[in-house]
N, C-alpha and C positions, 0 to 999 in steps of 0.2 A: 390579302388586300381587302380592305373594308369597302363594300359596295353600298352606297346610299341610294336606296330605291326611291323612284319618283312616286309619290302617293297620288292616288286618284280615288274618286268615290262614285258610288252608284246611288242615284236618287230617282225614284219613280221609273226604274227600269233603264235609265240611260247613264252614260258616262259623263262625269263632270270633273274638270280639273280644278284644283284649288287646295287650300289648306284644310286639314281635318283634325278633329279632336281625337288624339291617339289613345284616349282613355275609354273608348267606347266598349272595349271588350270586357265589359263588367262582369256579368254573371251568366256563366254557361254559354257565352258566345252570342246571347240574344240582345239585340240592340233595343233601346227604349223606342216607343212609337215616335215617329217624326225624325229620328236620328238617321244619319247616313251611314252606310256600311263601308268600311275601309277595305279596298281591294288593290291588287297590283295591276298596273297598266299592261296590256298585252302588246308588247313592243318587239318581241322576238319573231322575226319573219323566218321563212325557210332558209334564206341565205345566211342570216345571222345564226340560225340553229346549226347549220352545217359548219360555219366558222367556229362556233363554240366547241362542237364535238371534235373536229379535226385539230383545232388549236390546243385542246386539252390533251388529246391522245398523244400527238407527236411531241416527244420530249427526249429526256436523257435515256429512256428505255431502249430506243433503237440503237444507241451507241454502247450501252453497257450489257444488254441482254444477250447479244449474239454469242459471246464467250460462254455464258452460263448454259444456253441451249445446246451449243456444240459439245460442251464438256459432259453433259448428261445424256446425250444421244449417241455420241461416238463416231458419227460420220456426217459428211457434208450433205448427202442426200436426205438422211433422216432428219437433220436439223431443219432443212427447207420444208420437209413435210410437216414438222411441228409448227413452224411459223405459219404455214397455210392453215393447218387445223386450228391453231389458236385464233386466227382471223375469223374462221367460220364459226367457232364456238362463241367468240365475242359478238358476232352478228346475231347468233341465236339468243344470247343473253340480252343484247340490245333490243331485239324484237319482242322478247318477253317483257322487258321494261317498258316498251312502247305500249303493250296492252295494259300493263299495270298503271302507266301514267295517264292513259286515256280513259281508264275505268275509275281509278281513284284520282280525281282531278285536284290533287293537293300537292303543293311543293313540299320538298323534304327528302325525296328519293328513298333510299334504303329504310331510314327510320320510319317514314310514314307507312310504307307497305308492311313492314314487320309489325308495327303498332296496330294497323287495321286488321291483320290476319291473326297474329299470335298473341297480341296483348301488350301491356306496358312493360312487363319484366324483360322479355327478349329485346324490346325496342330500347329500353334503357341500357342494357348490356351492349347493344350495338353502338350507342353514343359513347359509352364508357371506353370501349376499345378503340373507337375512332380518335378520342382525345389522348389516350394513353399509349396506343400502339401505332395505329395506321398513319395519322398525320405526322407525328414526330419522326417515325422511322422513314416514311416516304420523303420527308424533307431532308433527312440525313442522307439518304441514298442519292437524291438529286444533287445535294450539296457536295458530297464526296466525288461524284463524277465531275462536277464543276471544278473542284480543287485540283483533280488530277489533270484535267484538260489545260488549266491555267499553267501548271508547272511542267507539263510534258515537253514543251520546246526548250526548257532550260536544263533538262536532264536527258538529253538524247543519247549520250554515251554511257549512262549509268542508271541504276534503279532509283526511282524517286523515293526518298525517305517517307515512311508512313506518317511520321509526326509532322513533317512539312505539309503533307496533303491535308491533314486534319486541322492544322493551324490556319492555313490559308482558307480552308472551308469555314472555319469558325468566324474568321474576319468577314467573309462573304455573307454569311447568315446575319451577322450583326449589322452590316451595311443595309441589307434588305429590310431588316426590322426597323432601323432608324428611318429609312425612306418611307416605309409604310406609315410610320407614326407622324412624320412631318408633312407629307403631302400625298393625298390619294391620287391627284391628277398626275403627279410625277411617277407614281407607281404604275398607273395605267399606261403612260407613255413607254416606260421601260418594258412592261409586259408585251406591248405591241411590237416594240423593237426586237425583243428576244424571240417572239413568235416568228417574225420575219427571218431572223437569223437561223432558226431551226429549219424552216422550210427551204431556205437557201442551201443549208448544209446538206439536206436530203437530196436536193437536185444536183449539187456538186458531186455527190457520191454516185447517184444513179446514172447520170448522163455519160461520164467517162466509162462507167462499167458496161453500159450498153454498147458503146463504141468499141471497147475491148472485145466484147463477144462477137461483134460484126467482123473484127479483124482476125477472129479465130483463136483468141486467148481462152481456151477451154481445158487446159491441162489439169486444172484443179478439180474439174468435174468428172474426170475419168475414174471409173470404179467408185462412183459417188457414194455407194452404200457399203463400201468396204472400210474396215477400220476396227476400232474397238467395239465389241458387241455392246449394245445398249442393255442396261439392267432395268428391270421393272422398278427397282428402287430409285433409279435416276429419273424416271419419267415424270414423277410429280414435281421435281425441282425444275426440269426442263419446261414443264407446264407453267410453273410459277413465273419463270423468267420471261417466257413468251407472252403470257397473259398480262404481266406487269407492263410490258411495252405497249399493249393495246388498251390498258386501263384508262378510263376517261369517257367511255361511251355512255356512262350512266349519268353524267353531270347535267345533261339537258333536263332530266327528270327532276332535278332539284329546283327548277324554275318553271314547272309546268303551268302555273297560273299566269305566267308572263308570256306564254307562247300563243301566237295568233293561230286560230283554228287548229288546236292541238291534235284533234282526231286525224288530220291529214298531215300536218307539218311534222310532228314527232316521228311517225314511221318513215316518212319520206326522207327526212334529214338523216335519220339513222342509217337507212339503206345506202344512200349516196355516200355518206361519210365513211362507213365501214368498207365499202367497195374501194374507195380511193385509198384509204389507209392500208388495207390488206395488200393491194397491188403494190403500193409504194414500199411497204416493209419487205415483201418478198423480193422485189427488184433490188432493194438496198442490200439485202443479204447475198443475192446473186452477185451484185457488184463487188462486195467484199471479197468474194472468192475468185473474182477475175484478177484481183491484184495481189492477194496473199493466200498462202496455203492454210489448211486447217491447223497445222502445227504452229504456224506463225501467229494465227489468230488467238490460239490458246495461250501463247506467251505474252499477249498484249492485254493490259488492263484497260486501255482506252482505244477501242477499235478504230474510231474515226480520226485520229490524228495520225416556346422556343426554349426555353430551358431544357425540356425533355429531349429536344433534338440535339442539344449540345451534349447531354449525357450519353445518348445513343451514338453520337458521332465519335466519341472517344472510347466507347466500350465495345465496338464491333467493327468488322470489315463490311464492305459494301454488299457482298453476296449473302452473308449471314443476316444482315439487316433486311435484305429483300425477302428472304425466307420467313423471317420473323413477322413482317407486316403482311405478307401474302396469306399466311394461315388465317388471320382474323378477317382480312378483306374478303377472301373467297368463301369462307365459312358463312358469312352473313349474306353475301350476294346470292350464294346457292340457296340459302334458307328463304330469302325474299322471293326468288323465282319458284321455289317449291310451294310458297304461299299462293302463287297464281293457280297452281293445280288444285290446291285445297279450295280456293274460291270457286273454281269451276264446279266442284262437287257440292260445296256448302251453299253457294248462292248462284244457282244456275240461271236464275231470271235477272241477274244483275245486268244493267245496260253496258254493253261492250262495243263501242264504236269501231275498235280495231281488235281483231282476234287472230291469234296465231294457231297453227296446227299443234295439237297437244304434245306431239313428239319433240317439238322444239324446246319448250321449257323442261320437259322430262329429261331429255338428253343433257341439256346444259346443267341443270341442278344436280343430276346424278354424277356427272363428270366432276363438278366442283367439289361436292361432298366426298366423293371417293378419293380424289386427289388430296384433299385436305386430311382425310383419315390416314392415307398412305404416307403422307409427308411426316407424320409422327414417327415413322420407322426410318424414313430416308434421312431426316435431319432432326433427331430427337431433341437436341439441345436448343436450337433456335426456335423451332416450332413448339417445343414443349414449354418454353418460357412464355410464348404467346398464348398457349392454351391455359396456363396457370393464371396469367394476368386477366384473361377473358373470364375465368371463373370468379375472380374477385369482384366482378360486377354484380354478382348475385347478393352477397352481403352488403355491398354498397347501396344497392337498391332499397333493401329493407332498412338500412341505417338512415339514409338521407330522404327517402320518399315515403316509406310506409310508417316508420316510427313517428307517432303523433306526439307522444309525451316526452319531448326532448327538454332537457334542462334549459333554463333561460340563457345561461352563458353559451350553450351550444347554439341556440337559435341566433343569439346576438352575433357570434363569430361567423356563422353561416351567412347571415344577412349582410354583414360588412364585406365579406369576401365576394358575395354575388354582386352587390352594388358597385364595388370597386372595379370588378372585371367588366361590368356593363358600361361603366363610364370610360374605362380605358379602351374598350372595343367600340365605343360610340354607338351603343344600342339603346341608350336612354338620353333624354335631353340633359344639358348641363345644369339646368335649374334644380335637378334632382340631387345634385351634389350635397346640398345642405342636409339631406337625410342621413349622411354618414356621421 
């Protein structure tokens, strides 16, 4: 969904609303004397920040990840431990990002932090894998879950054909793309409605589950840690599935410049949100096991009952796609948090309004990078493809960014592509269309 930011300006130290000349960013980011500086309005309060984080985190993950976590841990007890540990790790990562976000006060999240610490090449590769791996695969995973939920009531007595799931998913993606293109306001309304549906679904699962526990329905928790022994090779995949469900805690950092009093708002919003989500997720998984056994959960694909996206949709199943995107996602998030440790050493005098104990980023980044490395052995095909595509970002950087003496036809083709995408995505005024 395209978000049209409200522009505001600073003049003589104060905020002024009004239209601005968007061509000010002329040379080196320095505005000519007397010109006004373009900034984003700080409109995200604590409550809005909490809403952004919780609304972004809670999604299809809590409905599709439990099977993957249980499958790779081997027991009910250990799966609940993994869910709790993933919540704590997500909190550590979020707190680390809170320090990064209040120290490097620029929007952009992962890209900005990696650019600031490690330079343009790793930052470019991060954007490269975001466009080629993370966003398309994440959309495909969510869409496949959507397709399965839609068809589940019509195939109660038999297995849902995979082709049917992928076809209905493709239709759903197309409808969303059309809605986004036609009306941003309608897209916003649908997003709010779906967020409400997700929260309602979580409560519908948790409340009856708690009531079942009160009534003594605890037979599925007896010998909770007995079952198939967990393999060390399965733990990275269990980690991927659990962390996928918690993913989204970093999105507030993408709009740091729009947050009111970010030094206090960002850490507080993160702590409140992660506490709510972690408790909610653990209770949801407990509720699952009050109603069904571990064996029944493993048999279920749906526990709770864009061109690249289409390619991924028809080329892989839900769990292989999840492994595929998780490799790139947690590699660069772990790298960004490791950059926090590097900044502590390289720039100790840097102003840090919010500072976490050093063991927090150290534990989080080590866990991410270790699990990413181990996953190459656990699922060499899916993660290996992600690794190879990630490496292609290096020659792409030198081809598109560093190479200055490009042929005229190459520059012309690149300019046409860039401007066309800018107009389609509404990031340049329509009057620039004539440049094509």
